[in-house]
C-alpha positions as CSV (number, residue, x, y, z in Angstrom):
1,X,6.4,-6.6,-3.5
2,X,4.1,-6.7,-0.5
3,X,0.4,-7.3,-0.2
4,X,-2.3,-9.4,1.6
5,X,-3.0,-13.1,0.8
6,X,-5.9,-12.5,-1.6
7,X,-4.0,-9.7,-3.3
8,X,-0.9,-12.0,-3.6
9,X,-3.0,-14.7,-5.2
10,X,-4.4,-12.3,-7.8
11,X,-0.9,-11.0,-8.6
12,X,0.4,-14.6,-8.9
13,X,-1.9,-15.0,-12.0
14,X,0.4,-12.5,-13.7
15,X,3.6,-14.5,-12.9
16,X,5.4,-17.1,-15.0
17,X,7.8,-19.8,-13.7
18,X,6.6,-19.5,-10.1
19,X,8.7,-21.0,-7.3
20,X,7.8,-21.0,-3.7
21,X,10.4,-20.4,-1.0
22,X,9.6,-20.6,2.7
23,X,11.8,-18.3,4.9
24,X,11.2,-16.7,8.3
25,X,7.6,-17.9,8.5
26,X,6.8,-16.3,5.1
27,X,6.2,-17.7,1.7
28,X,8.1,-15.9,-1.1
29,X,7.1,-16.5,-4.7
30,X,9.7,-15.9,-7.3
31,X,9.2,-15.8,-11.1
32,X,8.7,-13.2,-13.8
33,X,6.0,-10.7,-14.7
34,X,6.3,-9.4,-18.2
35,X,9.8,-11.0,-18.4
36,X,10.9,-9.0,-15.3
37,X,12.3,-11.1,-12.5
38,X,9.9,-10.6,-9.6
39,X,9.4,-11.7,-5.9
40,X,5.9,-11.5,-4.4
41,X,5.3,-11.9,-0.7
42,X,2.6,-11.1,1.9
43,X,4.3,-8.4,4.1
44,X,2.2,-9.5,7.2
45,X,0.6,-6.9,9.4
46,X,2.4,-4.2,11.4
47,X,5.6,-2.3,11.1
48,X,8.0,-4.9,12.5
49,X,6.6,-7.7,10.4
50,X,6.6,-5.6,7.2
51,X,10.1,-4.2,7.9
52,X,11.4,-7.8,8.4
53,X,9.8,-9.0,5.2
54,X,11.4,-6.1,3.2
55,X,14.8,-6.7,4.7
56,X,14.6,-10.3,3.6
57,X,13.6,-9.2,0.1
58,X,16.6,-6.9,-0.1
59,X,19.3,-9.1,1.6
60,X,18.2,-12.7,0.6
61,X,16.4,-12.1,-2.7
62,X,18.5,-9.1,-3.8
63,X,15.6,-7.0,-5.1
64,X,16.5,-3.7,-6.7
65,X,13.1,-2.0,-6.6
66,X,9.9,-2.4,-4.5
67,X,6.2,-1.9,-5.1
68,X,3.9,-2.2,-2.0
69,X,0.2,-2.6,-2.6
70,X,-2.6,-3.0,0.0
71,X,-5.6,-1.4,1.6
72,X,-6.0,1.6,4.0
73,X,-8.4,3.7,5.9
74,X,-9.1,7.2,4.7
75,X,-8.1,10.2,6.9
76,X,-8.9,12.9,4.4
77,X,-12.7,13.3,4.1
78,X,-12.4,13.6,0.3
79,X,-11.4,10.0,-0.1
80,X,-14.1,7.4,-0.8
81,X,-14.1,3.6,-0.8
82,X,-12.3,2.4,-4.0
83,X,-10.1,5.4,-4.4
84,X,-6.4,4.7,-4.7
85,X,-3.6,6.6,-2.9
86,X,-0.1,6.8,-4.2
87,X,2.1,7.6,-1.2
88,X,4.6,10.1,-2.4
89,X,5.8,10.4,1.2
90,X,5.3,8.2,4.3
91,X,5.4,9.0,8.0
92,X,5.3,6.8,11.2
93,X,2.5,8.5,13.2
94,X,3.4,6.5,16.3
95,X,7.1,7.4,16.4
96,X,7.6,9.9,19.3
97,X,11.0,10.3,20.9
98,X,10.3,13.7,22.4
99,X,12.0,15.5,24.0
100,X,15.1,13.9,22.4
101,X,13.9,14.9,18.9
102,X,10.8,16.3,17.3
103,X,7.7,14.1,17.2
104,X,7.6,11.7,14.2
105,X,11.3,12.1,13.5
106,X,13.1,8.7,13.0
107,X,16.0,8.3,15.6
108,X,19.5,8.4,14.1
109,X,18.2,9.2,10.6
110,X,17.0,12.8,11.1
111,X,14.2,12.0,8.7
112,X,10.4,12.4,9.3
113,X,9.1,11.6,5.9
114,X,10.3,8.9,3.5
115,X,9.7,9.7,-0.2
116,X,8.7,7.3,-2.9
117,X,10.6,7.2,-6.1
118,X,9.4,9.9,-8.5
119,X,9.7,7.6,-11.5
120,X,7.5,4.9,-9.8
121,X,5.0,7.6,-8.8
122,X,4.6,8.6,-12.5
123,X,4.3,4.9,-13.6
124,X,1.8,4.2,-10.8
125,X,-0.3,7.2,-11.7
126,X,-0.6,6.1,-15.4
127,X,-1.4,2.5,-14.3
128,X,-4.1,3.6,-11.8
129,X,-5.6,6.2,-14.1
130,X,-6.5,3.3,-16.4
131,X,-8.6,1.6,-13.7
132,X,-10.5,4.4,-11.8
133,X,-13.6,6.2,-12.8
134,X,-15.6,4.6,-15.6
135,X,-12.8,2.0,-16.1
136,X,-13.9,0.2,-12.9
137,X,-16.7,-1.5,-14.9
138,X,-14.3,-3.4,-17.0
139,X,-13.0,-5.5,-14.1
140,X,-15.3,-5.2,-11.1
141,X,-18.8,-6.9,-11.0
142,X,-21.7,-4.5,-11.1
143,X,-23.0,-6.0,-7.8
144,X,-19.8,-4.9,-6.1
145,X,-19.8,-1.5,-7.8
146,X,-23.3,-0.8,-6.4
147,X,-22.5,-2.3,-3.0
148,X,-19.4,-0.3,-2.4
149,X,-20.5,2.8,-4.4
150,X,-17.4,2.5,-6.7
151,X,-18.9,4.9,-9.3
152,X,-16.6,7.9,-9.2
153,X,-13.3,6.4,-8.0
154,X,-10.2,8.6,-8.2
155,X,-6.5,8.5,-7.7
156,X,-4.8,10.7,-5.1
157,X,-1.1,11.4,-4.5
158,X,0.1,12.4,-1.0
159,X,1.1,11.5,2.5
160,X,0.4,8.1,4.0
161,X,0.7,7.6,7.8
162,X,1.7,4.2,9.3
163,X,1.7,2.8,12.8
164,X,0.9,-0.2,14.9
165,X,-2.7,0.8,15.5
166,X,-5.9,-0.2,13.7
167,X,-8.0,2.9,13.2
168,X,-11.7,2.0,13.7
169,X,-12.9,5.0,15.7
170,X,-13.7,8.3,14.0
171,X,-12.1,10.1,17.0
172,X,-8.8,8.4,16.4
173,X,-8.8,9.4,12.7
174,X,-9.6,13.0,13.6
175,X,-6.8,13.1,16.2
176,X,-4.3,11.8,13.6
177,X,-5.6,14.4,11.1
178,X,-5.1,17.2,13.7
179,X,-1.5,16.1,14.3
180,X,-0.6,15.3,10.7
181,X,-3.0,17.3,8.6
182,X,-1.5,16.4,5.2
183,X,-2.3,12.7,5.8
184,X,-4.6,11.1,3.1
185,X,-4.9,7.7,4.7
186,X,-3.6,5.4,7.5
187,X,-2.3,1.8,7.5
188,X,0.2,-0.3,9.4
189,X,3.2,-1.0,7.2
190,X,4.0,1.5,4.5
191,X,6.3,3.9,6.4
192,X,8.3,1.0,7.9
193,X,8.8,-0.5,4.5
194,X,9.8,3.0,3.3
195,X,12.4,3.3,6.1
196,X,14.0,0.0,5.2
197,X,14.1,0.9,1.5
198,X,15.6,4.3,2.4
199,X,18.3,2.8,4.5
200,X,19.2,0.3,1.8
201,X,18.8,2.8,-1.0
202,X,16.1,0.8,-2.8
203,X,13.6,2.8,-5.0
204,X,10.0,2.1,-3.9
205,X,6.4,3.2,-4.1
206,X,3.5,2.5,-1.7
207,X,0.0,2.2,-3.1
208,X,-3.2,1.9,-1.0
209,X,-6.8,1.2,-2.0
210,X,-9.2,2.9,0.3
211,X,-11.3,0.3,2.2
212,X,-13.1,2.6,4.6
213,X,-14.0,6.3,4.7
214,X,-13.3,8.9,7.3
215,X,-16.8,8.8,8.8
216,X,-18.9,6.7,11.2
217,X,-20.6,4.9,8.4
218,X,-17.4,3.3,7.2
219,X,-18.0,-0.3,8.2
220,X,-18.0,-2.7,5.2
221,X,-17.7,-6.4,4.6
222,X,-13.9,-6.3,4.7
223,X,-13.2,-9.9,3.6
224,X,-15.6,-9.4,0.7
225,X,-13.9,-6.1,-0.3
226,X,-10.5,-7.7,-0.3
227,X,-11.6,-10.7,-2.4
228,X,-13.9,-8.9,-4.9
229,X,-12.5,-5.4,-5.1
230,X,-9.0,-4.7,-3.8
231,X,-7.4,-8.0,-5.1
232,X,-8.8,-7.2,-8.5
233,X,-7.4,-3.6,-8.2
234,X,-4.0,-5.1,-7.3
235,X,-4.0,-7.4,-10.3
236,X,-4.9,-4.5,-12.7
237,X,-2.5,-2.0,-11.2
238,X,0.5,-4.4,-11.2
239,X,-0.3,-5.6,-14.7
240,X,-0.4,-2.0,-15.9
241,X,2.7,-0.9,-14.1
242,X,4.8,-3.8,-15.4
243,X,3.6,-3.0,-18.9
244,X,5.1,0.5,-18.4
245,X,8.4,-0.7,-16.9
């Protein structure tokens, strides 16, 4: 399981029998959630870091399944702050080995899109349906709901694009949308994690909470959003998913 520090801390509240293991400059937390053996770790930022973390989860910790949760920037204009995206397929928007192969195709694999496990997509959808819309009032403070306009939050399923680039400018988002029009949101890890899981045949799902919209008015208090919104989302989503496993 990969997430950011604050999201990790919230998920750790669900865990019993926690042990910390330091390995490769990362702290892995082992224990159980709902009596299921679990390892929780901060993936770190960027494709290389995330791929390295997942490889360690698979080869050192012997995970059999993976859930990745974190935040992302919207590319599709329908998405609002507080919406959740289930990545049913993931693409590396910065992979470009033309003319040797088509743009975005991963060398030696002949694959452009990595697909999340259908069973986990179904479980995630049920888990997230229970926290969006009016349900948000049960676990997010009213102040934060007003501040981030979290009133009509929704869940989307679709394509997530990943690459080693932070998308702050509107022009960059529009360029990505022009090249990969199916993309719902953009982040820096998911498709790398997906590639490693694909190569090791590990079922996975990538979930992203929208932290900024596809418009010029998208700047928010990011640390505040992580602490008071997305980390609470992460707690609720993981709790609900593990109840369905």
